[in-house]
C-alpha positions in Angstrom: 51.2 -59.9 27.7 49.9 -58.6 24.4 46.5 -60.1 25.1 46.4 -58.2 28.5 47.4 -55.0 26.8 44.7 -55.3 24.2 42.1 -55.9 26.9 43.3 -52.8 28.8 43.1 -50.7 25.6 39.6 -51.9 24.8 38.5 -51.1 28.4 40.1 -47.6 28.2 38.4 -47.0 24.8 35.1 -48.1 26.1 35.4 -45.9 29.2 36.4 -43.0 26.9 33.4 -43.5 24.7 31.1 -43.8 27.7 32.5 -40.5 29.1 32.0 -38.7 25.7 28.4 -40.1 25.5 27.7 -39.0 29.1 29.1 -35.5 28.3 27.0 -35.2 25.1 23.9 -36.4 27.0 24.6 -33.9 29.8 25.1 -31.0 27.4 21.9 -31.9 25.5 19.9 -32.0 28.8 21.2 -28.6 29.8 20.2 -27.3 26.4 16.8 -28.9 26.6 16.1 -27.4 30.1 17.1 -23.9 28.9 15.1 -24.3 25.7 12.0 -25.1 27.7 12.5 -21.8 29.5 13.0 -19.9 26.3 9.9 -21.5 24.8 7.9 -20.3 27.8 8.9 -16.8 26.8 7.8 -17.6 23.3 4.4 -18.7 24.7 4.1 -15.3 26.3 4.6 -13.6 22.9 1.8 -15.8 21.5 -0.5 -14.9 24.5 0.1 -11.2 24.1 -0.6 -11.5 20.3 -4.0 -13.1 21.2 -4.8 -10.6 23.9 -4.4 -7.6 21.5 -7.2 -8.9 19.3 -5.4 -8.3 16.0 -8.3 -9.8 14.1 -9.9 -6.3 14.4 -7.2 -5.1 11.9 -9.1 -6.6 9.1 -12.3 -4.7 9.9 -10.6 -1.5 10.7 -8.4 -1.4 7.6 -11.4 -2.1 5.2 -14.0 0.3 6.6 -14.5 4.1 6.7 -12.1 5.7 9.2 -14.5 7.1 11.8 -13.2 8.8 14.9 -13.9 5.7 16.9 -12.0 3.5 14.4 -9.1 5.9 14.4 -8.9 5.7 18.2 -9.0 1.9 18.1 -6.3 1.8 15.4 -4.1 4.0 17.5 -4.7 1.8 20.6 -3.6 -1.2 18.6 -0.4 0.6 17.6 0.3 1.5 21.3 -0.3 -2.0 22.5 1.9 -3.5 19.8 4.8 -1.2 20.7 4.4 -1.3 24.4 3.4 -5.0 24.9 4.2 -7.3 22.0 7.5 -5.8 20.9 9.1 -5.8 24.4 7.9 -9.5 24.9 9.5 -10.4 21.6 12.7 -8.7 22.6 12.8 -10.6 25.9 12.2 -13.9 24.0 15.0 -13.1 21.5 17.4 -12.2 24.3 16.7 -15.5 26.1 17.2 -17.5 22.9 20.6 -15.9 22.3 21.7 -17.0 25.8 21.0 -20.7 25.1 24.0 -22.8 26.2 25.9 -24.4 23.3 29.3 -26.1 23.7 29.1 -29.1 21.4 28.8 -29.0 17.6 25.3 -30.5 18.0 24.0 -28.0 20.5 25.6 -25.1 18.5 23.7 -26.3 15.4 20.5 -26.6 17.4 20.9 -23.1 18.8 21.6 -21.7 15.3 18.5 -23.3 13.9 16.4 -22.1 16.8 17.7 -18.5 16.4 16.6 -18.7 12.8 13.1 -19.5 14.0 13.1 -16.6 16.5 14.3 -14.3 13.7 11.4 -15.4 11.5 9.0 -14.6 14.3 10.6 -11.2 15.0 10.5 -10.4 11.3 6.7 -11.2 11.2 6.0 -9.0 14.2 8.1 -6.2 12.8 6.1 -6.4 9.5 2.9 -6.2 11.6 4.0 -3.2 13.6 5.2 -1.5 10.4 1.8 -2.0 8.8 0.0 -0.5 11.7 2.5 2.3 12.1 2.3 3.2 8.4 -1.5 3.0 8.4 -1.7 5.4 11.3 0.8 7.7 9.6 -1.4 7.6 6.5 -4.5 8.5 8.5 -2.7 11.5 10.1 -1.2 12.6 6.8 -4.6 12.6 5.1 -6.0 14.7 8.0 -3.1 17.1 7.7 -3.8 17.4 3.9 -7.4 18.4 4.7 -6.2 20.9 7.3 -3.7 22.5 4.9 -6.4 22.7 2.2 -8.7 24.5 4.6 -5.9 26.9 5.6 -5.1 27.6 2.0 -8.8 28.5 1.3 -8.9 30.6 4.5 -5.9 32.7 3.4 -7.1 32.9 -0.2 -10.4 34.3 1.2 -8.4 36.9 3.2 -6.5 37.9 0.1 -9.7 38.6 -1.7 -11.2 40.6 1.2 -8.1 42.8 1.6 -7.9 43.3 -2.2 -11.5 44.5 -2.1 -10.8 46.8 0.8 -7.9 48.3 -1.1 -10.0 48.7 -4.2 -12.7 50.4 -2.3 -10.1 52.8 -0.9 -9.1 53.7 -4.5 -5.7 52.0 -4.5 -6.3 50.6 -8.0 -2.7 50.7 -9.1 -1.4 48.6 -6.2 -4.4 46.3 -6.5 -4.0 45.8 -10.2 -0.2 45.2 -10.0 -0.6 42.7 -7.1 -3.6 41.0 -8.7 -1.6 40.5 -12.0 1.4 39.1 -10.1 -0.8 36.7 -8.1 -2.8 35.5 -11.1 0.4 34.9 -13.1 1.9 33.0 -10.2 -1.2 30.9 -9.7 -1.4 30.2 -13.4 2.2 28.9 -13.5 1.7 26.8 -10.4 -1.6 25.3 -11.7 -0.1 24.4 -15.1 3.0 22.8 -13.4 0.9 20.9 -10.9 -1.6 19.6 -13.5 1.2 18.5 -15.8 3.4 17.0 -13.1 0.8 15.2 -11.1 -1.2 13.5 -13.9 1.3 10.6 -14.0 0.3 7.2 -12.4 3.9 6.6 -11.7 4.5 7.5 -8.0 8.2 8.1 -8.5 7.5 10.6 -11.3 5.0 12.4 -9.1 7.4 12.6 -6.2 10.1 13.9 -8.5 7.7 16.5 -9.9 6.8 17.7 -6.4 10.5 18.0 -5.4 12.0 19.3 -8.6 9.2 21.4 -10.1 6.3 22.3 -7.8 8.3 23.0 -4.5 10.9 25.2 -6.2 8.2 27.1 -8.0 6.3 27.8 -4.8 9.6 28.9 -3.1 10.3 31.3 -6.0 6.7 32.7 -5.9 7.1 33.4 -2.1 10.4 35.2 -2.8 8.7 37.1 -5.6 5.9 38.3 -3.3 8.3 39.3 -0.6 10.2 41.5 -3.1 7.1 43.2 -4.5 6.9 47.0 -3.9 3.6 47.7 -2.2 2.5 51.0 -0.6 -1.1 50.3 0.3 -1.7 48.7 3.7 -4.6 46.6 2.6 -2.6 45.2 -0.4 0.3 44.6 1.9 -2.0 42.5 4.2 -3.2 40.7 1.1 0.5 39.9 0.3 1.0 38.5 3.8 -2.1 36.3 3.4 -0.9 35.1 0.0 2.5 34.2 1.4 0.8 32.2 4.2 -1.4 30.6 1.5 1.7 29.4 -0.4 3.3 28.1 2.9 0.2 26.0 3.4 0.5 24.8 -0.2 4.2 23.8 0.6 3.0 21.8 3.6 0.2 20.3 1.4 2.7 19.0 -1.2 5.2 17.8 1.4 2.5 15.8 3.1 1.2 14.6 -0.3 4.6 13.1 -1.0 4.6 11.5 2.5 1.2 9.8 1.7 2.7 8.5 -1.6 5.7 7.0 0.2 3.5 5.4 2.9 1.2 3.9 0.2 4.3 2.4 -1.5 5.5 0.9 1.7 2.1 -0.5 2.6 1.8 -2.2 -0.9 5.1 -4.0 -0.2 3.6 -5.6 2.9 1.7 -8.9 2.3 -1.3 -8.3 4.6 -2.5 -11.9 4.4 0.8 -13.1 5.9 0.7 -10.8 8.9 0.3 -12.6 12.3 -3.0 -11.9 13.9 -3.2 -14.7 16.4 -0.7 -16.6 18.6 -1.0 -19.7 16.4 0.4 -17.5 13.5 3.5 -17.0 15.5 3.7 -20.6 16.8 3.6 -22.1 13.2 7.3 -21.0 12.7 8.3 -23.7 15.3 7.0 -26.7 13.3 10.1 -27.7 11.4 12.4 -27.2 14.3 10.2 -29.0 16.8 9.9 -32.0 14.5 13.7 -32.3 14.1 14.3 -31.6 17.8 11.8 -34.2 18.9 13.5 -36.9 16.9 16.9 -35.9 18.3 15.6 -35.8 21.9 14.1 -39.3 21.4 17.6 -40.6 20.6 18.9 -39.5 24.0 16.1 -41.2 25.9 
C-alpha cells in the first residue's frame, strides 16, 4: 500500500512539474512574440534616425552659420520633434505593455525597459542639443538686432539734441546732455567691471543684480526729468527706447550664456547620428535573452 502511495505521489509531482514547466514555457513564448513586435517599433526608430541624415550635424555645427545652414539646422529640429520623438514615444509605450506574469518575464521586461530608457535618454540629449543650438542662433541674431536698434535710437537722440540746440534751447539741451552722459558713464563703468569675468555665473549675477537695475533706474530718471523743449523731449523718448533695447540686449546675452552652459554639458561625440547608434544599446540584453531563449528550445 505504501509503495502504491509513493508511486502516486511521484506521478502527481511529475505532472505538477510538467504543468509548471509548460506554463513557464507558454509565458515565455507570449513574451517573446510581444517582444518581437516591440523590437519592430524599435527598428522604426532606427530607420527614422537614418532618414533624418543626422551626420550633417557635424558639418553644420562646425561651419559658419549661413542662411542656408540655418534653414537646414531648423529643418533638422523640426524632423526630430515631428518624426523621431513620436516614434520613440510609440516604441516606449509598446515596451511598457509587454506581458509579464512570472518572476522571469518580469525581470526580462524590467531589463528591456532599462534599454528603452537608455535609447530615449540618448534621443532626448540629441533633441536638446539641436534645440539649444537653434536657440543660440536666434539669440545671437536678436543681440545683433538690439544693437542696431540701440544705435538707431542713439542717432535719433543726437539729431533731436542738435535740432534743439539750433533752436536756441541750450538750457534744456545742456541739462539733458549732462544727465544722459552721466547715466551712460555709470552704465559703461558697471558693465565693464561686471562683464570682464570669465566666470559665467558671475556675469549672469552682474547682469541681474547690477546692470539691469541700473538701466531700470536710468529709465525712471529720464521719465522724471523736467523738459520743456519739444526736440529735447523727443530726444528723451529716443533715449528711453535706447535703454529698452539695451535691456533686451542684456536679457538675451544672459540667455546665450545659459544656452552655452547647457551645450557644454552635452557630450557631442556620444549623440546618436545613425540607427546603429540607437541599436547598440540592445547588445547586452540581446545576448542574455538569446541564451535564455535557447534554454526553452
